[in-house]
C-alpha positions in Angstrom: 101.6 59.5 87.7 102.0 62.7 90.1 99.2 61.8 91.3 100.8 58.1 92.8 103.9 60.4 93.4 101.8 62.6 96.1 100.4 59.3 97.5 103.9 57.9 98.2 104.9 61.4 99.7 101.9 62.1 101.4 101.3 58.9 102.6 100.4 59.0 106.5 98.5 62.3 106.6 95.0 62.3 107.5 92.4 64.2 106.0 88.8 64.0 107.8 88.0 64.9 111.6 91.5 65.8 111.6 90.5 67.4 115.5 89.8 63.6 116.2 92.9 62.3 115.5 95.1 65.1 117.0 98.5 64.5 119.0 100.3 67.5 119.6 100.4 71.5 119.1 99.3 73.7 116.9 101.7 74.7 114.6 100.7 79.0 114.2 103.9 80.1 113.5 101.5 81.4 110.0 102.0 84.7 111.7 105.0 85.2 110.8 103.7 86.5 107.1 100.8 85.4 104.8 101.2 82.9 101.7 104.1 85.5 99.7 103.1 83.1 96.2 106.2 84.9 94.4 108.7 84.5 97.2 107.9 80.8 97.1 108.6 81.0 93.8 112.3 82.1 94.2 112.8 79.5 96.8 110.7 76.8 95.0 113.7 77.4 91.8 116.4 78.8 94.2 115.9 74.6 95.9 115.5 72.6 92.1 119.5 74.4 91.6 121.1 73.2 94.4 119.3 70.8 96.0 120.1 72.2 99.3 117.6 73.4 101.1 120.8 74.6 104.0 122.5 76.1 100.8 118.4 77.8 100.4 118.3 79.3 103.3 122.4 80.8 103.3 121.4 83.1 99.9 118.1 84.5 101.7 120.9 85.3 104.6 123.8 86.2 103.7 122.2 86.8 99.3 119.1 88.2 100.1 117.3 86.6 96.8 113.9 87.5 98.5 115.1 90.8 98.4 114.4 92.0 102.3 115.7 94.9 104.0 115.7 93.8 107.3 118.0 90.6 108.9 115.5 89.8 111.1 112.6 89.5 108.3 115.4 87.6 106.0 115.4 85.1 108.9 111.5 84.7 109.6 109.8 84.9 106.5 112.5 82.3 105.1 112.1 80.1 107.5 108.3 79.9 107.6 108.6 79.8 103.6 110.7 77.2 103.9 109.0 75.0 105.8 105.7 75.8 103.7 107.3 74.2 101.2 109.2 71.4 102.3 106.3 69.8 102.3 105.3 70.0 98.6 106.7 66.7 96.5 110.1 67.6 94.0 107.4 67.1 91.4 105.0 70.5 93.0 108.3 72.3 93.4 109.3 71.8 89.6 105.2 72.9 89.4 105.6 76.1 91.2 108.8 77.3 89.9 108.2 77.0 86.5 104.6 77.3 86.1 103.1 80.6 84.2 100.0 80.7 85.5 99.8 82.4 89.1 96.5 80.5 89.6 98.4 77.7 89.7 101.5 79.2 92.3 98.7 79.9 94.8 97.1 76.7 94.5 100.3 74.9 95.4 101.3 77.0 98.1 98.4 77.1 99.6 98.5 72.9 99.5 101.5 73.5 101.2 100.4 75.8 104.0 97.3 73.2 104.7 99.9 70.3 104.9 101.7 72.4 107.5 99.3 74.2 109.6 96.8 71.5 110.9 94.3 75.0 112.7 93.9 76.3 109.5 93.7 73.1 108.4 91.1 72.4 110.3 89.1 75.8 110.3 88.9 75.4 107.1 87.1 71.3 106.1 84.9 71.8 110.0 83.5 75.6 109.8 84.4 77.3 105.7 83.6 73.6 104.5 81.0 73.3 106.0 79.0 77.0 105.8 79.6 76.6 102.6 78.0 72.8 102.4 75.6 74.3 104.3 74.3 77.4 101.4 76.0 80.3 104.2 78.0 82.8 101.9 79.8 84.1 103.9 82.5 83.2 106.9 82.3 86.0 109.3 84.4 87.1 112.2 82.3 85.1 115.3 81.9 82.0 113.0 85.7 81.7 113.4 85.8 82.7 117.4 83.4 80.0 117.9 85.7 77.9 116.1 89.4 79.3 118.5 87.0 78.7 121.8 86.2 74.8 121.1 89.6 74.1 119.9 90.6 76.2 123.4 89.3 72.7 125.1 91.7 69.9 123.3 94.2 72.6 122.4 96.4 74.8 125.3 98.5 76.2 123.1 95.2 78.2 122.1 94.0 79.1 124.9 97.7 80.4 126.7 98.1 82.2 123.4 98.8 85.8 123.9 95.6 87.5 123.6 97.7 90.6 121.4 98.5 87.9 119.3 94.8 86.2 118.4 94.2 89.4 116.5 96.9 89.1 114.5 96.3 84.8 114.2 92.8 86.0 113.0 93.9 88.3 110.4 96.5 86.9 109.1 94.3 83.4 108.5 91.7 85.3 106.5 94.0 87.3 105.0 95.5 83.9 103.3 91.7 82.7 102.9 91.1 85.8 100.6 94.6 84.9 99.1 94.3 81.9 97.5 90.5 83.4 96.9 87.8 81.4 99.2 86.9 84.9 100.7 86.6 88.4 99.7 87.3 92.0 101.7 83.6 92.0 103.4 84.1 88.0 104.3 81.6 86.8 101.5 82.2 82.9 100.4 83.2 82.3 96.6 82.9 78.9 94.2 86.5 77.8 93.4 87.8 76.3 90.6 90.7 74.9 90.3 93.1 76.1 87.3 94.6 73.9 84.7 98.0 74.4 86.3 97.4 72.8 89.3 94.3 69.5 88.6 97.2 67.3 88.5 97.9 67.9 92.4 94.4 67.3 93.4 93.6 64.7 94.2 91.4 62.9 97.3 93.7 64.1 100.0 93.8 67.6 98.6 91.2 68.4 98.1 89.3 68.7 101.6 92.7 72.2 101.5 90.4 73.2 98.6 86.1 74.0 100.8 84.5 76.0 98.6 85.4 74.0 95.2 83.0 73.0 92.3 84.5 71.3 89.4 84.1 73.4 86.3 82.6 71.7 83.0 86.3 71.6 81.4 87.4 69.9 84.3 89.3 66.1 82.9 
């Protein structure tokens, strides 16, 4: 049932050969914050309590439910996290809010990130997954730089990005790949097994978000 709900909610999203279907600019605002799983859980719970993203934003700014000291941080981080988790269905949000399995929460956060940022989705599918399938055990910075240069040809917003911002873009992406469990601090790729609490939410459309996915013997 949850997969049917996902399919209805996500109808029209393109998976595979994403760049060739792209219309418009890459959204690059993920430099604002990394995954921030605990804060995403708080936001999901707040939304399920009030059923209003406007109210959740108010709680972030006025009640400081994310416990961020500076108002500028509250605005920046809450805005980016809400942008991500709004891509989740109500069933997915409920699982993010109430699932006690940290790994499942992380997987749902990664699904939200993948749906929000086509740049990340393209890199994961075209570079990370390709290297994994080719038996290459690491993800060197050079692979990212090559992808960035190639993508710049069809996405001029990358070419126009300030030199100081480019390393932040790369570093934030690699940090989230580590948080998701695909690479380690030495840039080695790791096999990924879906946590039990997230398996109902990963169908054929979501599988490409998990580039080093392997099937566990206990998976149904």
